[in-house]
N, C-alpha and C positions, 0 to 999 in steps of 0.2 A: 299166370306164372309159367304153367307147363308149356303153353304154346308161344307166349310172347316174351318171356324173360329167359328161361333156361337155355333155349336154343342159341340165344345171342351171347350169353355169358359163358357157356361151355361148362363142362363138369367141375373143373377146379374152382372157378369163381362162384358157381351156383352153390357150392358147399358152404359158402360164407354168408348165405342169406339167413337173416333172422336167427342169429346164434344165441338164442335166449338162455339155454342151459349153460353154455360155455361162459356167457357173461356172468350169470349168477355164481357159478363155481369160482370165477375169478375175483368175486367180491364186489362186482359192479352193481349198481342199483338199476332196476328196470323201472321205466315210467311208460305206462301204456295210456293211450287216449283214443277217443272215438272220432277225431277230427281229421283223419288221414283220408284224403279224397280217393285213393285207389283201393280202398277196402270198405267193407260195410261199416256204417256208423253205429252198429249194434254191438255194444260191449260183450253181450252174451256170446255172439258169434265169434268175436275176436278171442275171447277167453277159451272157447271150445277149440278153436284152431291152434292156439298156443299150447294147450294141454294135450290135444290129440294129434296135432300136426297133419290133420286131414281137413278137407272142406266138408261142411255139412251137406247132406243130400239136397237141401233146398237150393243150394248154390249151383247144382249140377247144370242147369240150363245156361248159366253164365260162364262156367269154367270148364265144362265138359266132364263126362263120366270118369275119365282117368284121374282127375284131381280129387274126386270123391272116394276113390278106391286106394290110392297109393298114399303111404305115410311119407311126408316130405321131411327128410333129415330127422329120423326118429330119435337120434341121440340128443337133439335139441329140444325135446319135449320138456315142459316144466309142469309142476303139480298145480292144482287149482289154487291152493293157498298162495303160492307165489304169483300167479296171474292176478288174483284179487288184490294182493298187496301192491302190485305194479300199477293197477288202476286207481288205488286209493292213496296209500302213503307215497308211492313212487311219484305219482303226478303231483301230489301236494309238495313233495320235496323239490321237484323240478321248478315249481312255481313259487318257491320260497314261502310256502304257506303251511309247512308241516307242523308249525307250532299252533296253527289255527284250525286245521282240518286234516282229513286223511285217515283218521282213526276215531273210534268212539271212546273218548276219555273226558273226564270232568274238566271243564273249562274250555273245551273245543266246541266249535259249531257242529251241530248234528246234521251233517250233509250225508244222507244215506238213502238207500232204496230198500224196499221190501219186495222180494220176488215170490213167485207162486209155488216154489218147490225148494227143497234142500238141494243145493247145487253140487254137493260132494257125492262122488261115486255114481255119477250119471254117464250115460253113453254120450257120444259126440252130439248126436241129434237132439237128445233130451236136454243137454246143457244149452245148445244153441237155441232151442225153442223156449227156454225159460222166459217168462214175462214179468215185467216190473208191475207191481200192484200199487205201489205208493212211493212217491219221491218226496223227501224232506230236504229243504235247503235252509241252512242257518236255523234249524229247528231247536 
């Protein structure tokens, strides 16, 4: 983004990229997914970037050191609970499945993962490096 997108968009249009916090404040629902081919398919990395608005150090080879040091549009950061909600209830809502999945409730399918650490209050790299230990689908 630093080398291939921002220079072409310019400063005004670059400020419109990924306006997650602005969308949330407006009342919009966020729906995150891991199937976007220009990003990592790792939801932990995606959440870490949405929360911290920086690229994890592990990405430095691909995006350059500058992208790992600078906070991109810091006012558009969201908290981790909002990012998790976007991956769970937001995606279920977009797929018209929010009555079936997306949250842990009686009567819903238990589609969930267990991770190797408490995701809250972690640094960018700690959150990005969290590993899934167990995946349950329609459990």
